[in-house]
C-alpha positions in Angstrom: 170.3 80.4 153.0 170.4 82.2 149.7 174.2 82.1 149.5 174.2 78.5 150.4 171.7 77.7 147.6 173.9 79.6 145.1 176.8 77.5 146.2 174.8 74.3 145.7 174.8 73.5 149.5 171.1 72.8 149.7 171.1 70.7 152.8 173.0 73.4 154.7 170.6 76.0 153.2 167.7 74.0 154.6 169.2 74.0 158.1 169.9 77.7 157.9 166.4 78.4 156.8 164.9 76.3 159.5 166.9 78.1 162.1 165.8 81.5 160.7 162.2 80.4 160.8 162.5 79.4 164.5 163.8 83.0 165.2 161.7 84.9 162.7 158.6 82.9 161.7 157.1 85.9 159.9 159.6 85.4 157.1 158.2 82.1 155.9 157.3 83.6 152.6 161.0 84.2 151.9 161.9 80.6 152.6 159.0 79.5 150.4 160.2 81.6 147.5 163.8 80.4 147.8 162.9 76.7 148.0 160.3 77.1 145.3 163.2 78.1 143.1 165.3 75.1 144.3 162.4 72.7 143.7 161.8 74.0 140.2 165.5 73.6 139.4 165.4 70.1 140.6 162.3 68.9 138.6 159.8 69.4 141.4 157.7 72.0 139.5 154.4 71.1 141.1 155.8 71.5 144.6 157.4 74.7 143.5 154.1 76.1 142.2 152.4 75.2 145.5 155.1 77.0 147.5 154.9 80.0 145.2 151.2 80.2 145.6 151.3 80.2 149.4 154.0 82.8 149.4 152.1 85.0 147.1 149.0 84.8 149.4 151.1 85.7 152.4 152.6 88.7 150.6 149.2 89.9 149.4 147.7 89.6 152.9 150.5 91.6 154.5 150.9 93.9 151.5 154.6 93.0 151.2 156.7 93.9 148.1 160.2 92.5 148.2 162.2 94.0 145.4 165.3 91.9 146.3 163.4 88.7 145.7 161.6 89.9 142.5 164.1 88.5 140.0 164.3 85.1 141.6 160.5 84.9 141.8 160.1 86.0 138.2 162.6 83.4 137.0 160.9 80.7 139.0 157.4 81.6 137.6 158.8 81.7 134.1 160.3 78.2 134.5 157.1 76.9 136.0 155.1 78.2 133.1 157.5 76.6 130.6 157.4 73.3 132.3 153.8 73.1 133.5 152.1 75.5 131.2 150.2 78.7 132.2 147.0 77.1 133.3 148.5 74.3 135.4 150.8 76.8 137.1 147.9 79.1 137.9 145.9 76.1 139.2 148.7 74.8 141.4 149.4 78.3 142.8 145.7 78.7 143.6 145.9 75.4 145.5 149.0 76.5 147.3 147.4 79.7 148.3 144.9 77.7 150.3 147.4 75.5 152.1 148.8 76.1 155.5 152.2 77.6 156.0 153.4 74.5 157.8 152.2 72.2 155.0 153.9 74.2 152.3 157.1 74.5 154.3 157.1 70.7 154.5 157.5 70.7 150.7 160.7 72.8 151.1 162.4 70.2 153.3 161.8 67.1 151.1 162.7 66.0 147.6 165.7 64.9 145.6 168.6 67.3 145.4 170.6 67.5 142.2 174.3 68.2 142.6 
């Protein structure tokens, strides 16, 4: 899905991510991080912050540290803070951390896609 996102093939990336989740549901946090970046790039900063918050909670609960995703996550959070401000980003991430995985993943599958 990452490669497809880099190529701008977002709808195909969604399909690939959904197939991966059917086979490996424990990797939902990776999908959330990827589509938080996509949402942020497409002007959906609030949805992106909710996804980032839920993903961060999952990683804290499982004591996961994914170095390969760190740059993308950092770039997404920096973009969110520029667009929403620090306080609003923190507030939305806190809200996202309390949301269910299914509700947050639903945010990944909707929204306008810029080409």
